[in-house]
Structure formats: C-alpha cells, structure tokens
Residue, then its C-alpha position, 0 to 999 in steps of 0.5 A: m516577501p513578494n520576490r520570494v513568492h515569485s522565485f518559488w513558484d516561477n522556478m519549480s523545485y524537484s520536490m514539487e515535480h516528484s510530488q506531482h508524479l506520485r499524485d498522478a500514479a495515485e490517481e491511476q491506481i485509484q481509477f484502477f481499483t475503482n473499476k475493479v470494485r465496480i466489476f465485483a459489484d456487478f458480479q453480486d448483481e448477476l449472482q442475485k439475478w441467477i438466484s431469483v431465476t432458480e426460485k421459479i425453476e422446478s426440479v426435474n431430476e428427483v434421483a436421490v444422490n444418497s444412492s450413489p456408490d461414491m458416498d459409501f465411505v467414511l471421512h473425518c471431520s476437519v473441525c472435530a475429527l470425528e468419523f461421518p459418512a461421506k453423504l453427511i460430512v458436508k452438512h456436519m462440517e458446516r454445522c460444526f464450524v458454525r457452532n465453534e464460530k459462535q463462541s467468538c465475537y467480532g464486534t465493536p461498540n459503535k456502528s460503522q458510519v460507512n458500509p459500502y455494498n452492505i458488506f458487514c453484518e452490523q447486527f447488534n449483539k445484546a450479550n456484549n452490547t457490540f455491533c457484529k463486524r463479520l462479513r454479512v454473507l459469512c456471518s454464522e450468527h445472523y445471516k439467513s440464507t436466501e436459498n430457502a426459497t429455491k427449489v433446485c440446486g442451480y450450481p453451474f457445471a462449468w465450475n466442475k472443470n479441474k483447472f485453476r480459475s481466479v475469482i474474476k474469471t469465475f464470475d466473468d460471464m454468468q450467461a456463458l457459464l450457464q450455457e454448459g448447464f446447471c444442477h437440476c437436483p432438489r436443493k435439499n437432496c443435493l449433497q455435492h453442492h451443498n450451500w454453494v450460493q453462500n460460498a460464492m457470495g462470500l468469495i465475491d465479498v472477500e475480494l471486494l473487501n480487499l479491493l476497498i482496503k487498497l482503494d482506501e490506502w491509495f486515497e490516504k496516499k493522495r491526501t498526504l501528498q495534497v497536504s504536503e503540497t499545500m504546506r510547501g509554498d505557504v507563508l510560513s515556509l517562505f519566511c523560515d526558508k529562503t533559496v538563493r539562486f546564482n546564475t554562474s558564468v565564466d570570464k573568458d580572460s581570467s577564468i573566474l566564476v562571476c556571480t550575478s543574481g536575478n529576481s532577488d531582494l536586498a539581502d540576496d544582493m548583499q550575499c552576492q556581493n560578499a561572494k564576489q569579494f571572497m572569490n577576488a580575495t582568494m584569487a589575489n592570494i593565489k597570485g601573490a603566493r610564492y611557488t614552492d616545488c616538491n624538493d623545497v618542501c621536502d628540504d624544509n621538512t628534513q631541516v625541521h626534523f633534524k632540528n627537532i632531533a638535535g633539540k631532544e639530544n640537548n635536552n637529554r644532555i641537560m637531564c643527564g647533567h642534573t642527574a650526575a650533579 
C-alpha cells in the first residue's frame, strides 16, 4: 500500500492536472463575478445617496406638464387595451399592472436563510401562509416607495440621450450624470419621469440577482471539483484500482522491448516477469517459423479448393447411385 501511495502522488496523472486547470478557471470566474457584484452594490448606494439629496431640494419649475401640446392625444393601455389620455396613461398602466400582479402569488412556505443585499421581499402573506419571493423593489404588494418624501423629480437628463447603454454604463458615474442637470419639476406633477426611482432600483436588483446566480453556479462547480479531487487518491480508490507503469527501452542487438519496473511491489514484479516471458516466447516462435511467400500460400489454397470440389463430386455420384438403386 505505501508503494501505491507514493507511485500515485509522485507521478501526477492527467486527470489531476486537468482538474487543477478547471479549478483555477473557476477561481478566476468567481473573482470576476464577485467584483461585478460589488460594483452593482455600489450603484445601489450611489442611487440611495442621490435620493436622500433630492429630499432636501426645493422644486423650482412649477409649470405643469399637463399643458404641454405633446400630451393632447390618446393611447391604448398595454395591459387592459383601454384608451386613456397620454398625460394619464403612465399612471394608469402602473396601476393596471399592479392590480393584475396581485392576483398571482410568488412565495414559499419557508423564509430564505440567505438574502444577499436584501433583494427578496420576504414579507409574510397571511392569505396563503407563504413568504413573498418577488424582488423587494419590484414587489407590487408590499413595497413602499421611497419617493414620497422627495419634493422634486430628480431624473438625470443624461439618460434622455437616444443611444443604447448597458446597465453598468447607465450607473457608472452618478456625479458625471448629474452634471448635465436633472428634472426640477415637482414629483407629483412630473408625468414624463413617473416612478423612475423604483424602475432604476429594480434594474440594478435584476442585474445583481443574475450575477449572484452565476456566482453560485461557479461556487457549485468549484465544490464538485474539490470533492472529486479528494476522492481521487483516497485509500479505497488505491485498493480498488492499481496502475502499473513500465519503463520500456529498446535492446540494441535484438531490437526487443525490455521491460523494467520501478517503485513497484511484488505483484508488479511478477507481472513484469510474465510480460518478459511472453515476449521471449513470441520472438522464439517467430524465429523458428518457416518463411512462406505469397506463391506458396496461393498454391496451397488452390489445392485445397480443388480437393473440396472433387469431394463434392464424389458425394454427388454416391447420392445418384443410391437414387438409381
């Protein structure tokens, strides 16, 4: 047994090297997604700071948005398909969606043991005795908006640019975004940027949840690799499986492979001796055999073929004689 242990750990197998490479790749991905999660967590903090700042800002522009000529048309609600004026369609769509969303339940009977960054709602629903598993910011039943204390809208004008921006670029630098200005209209009268804080926080939480799911998947892959590595060189595996390594070299005189074993036990030495005897017997039979060329083989096959044909003809004659009798 000690010889098998030394032989296994001294000569690293391909599976061990491949598993080590996979584990290093998993460590890199875990570090990458961990940094991403920290970045989006910072986005949450920056947005909360901006919301706390807008609570102290007084509204300057008191012009009602309802008098804008762009609001004098009718739109269909995407939820209930009814017609509403453009200045009221945003609020109606939100209320209509919340009313339909409350009819469905997303919950489990047990509360989550881990709730990173307070993403899930986790409010207890007495109607069906479940804990809500919606995103906390986007929960239509239990979320209370933080915009009630704000007096101004505070929507950054930099987001009005008509170009595609990923989520990480949208919240990359809040200070740079606010340098281009923000909406000073009263929050209750601003219909263009209705409920933008909740939508922005929900966008961050959705991306954060996706990153946490990927991070959990890579942790599971790393755990699987670690379990397989711990079970690869244990006592039971070494007892059940055995690897015999032969150092093969070529004899200069006879060009015969010579088998030598190193760091092996008695069973390995016996197997090596048996391999030597088998190779020697095989070479002796090859040297003692008569060389037969292709013509001899063809002649022998032809003679056998004619003998078989003659035998069949004799059998047919005998059968015909019995029939005539």
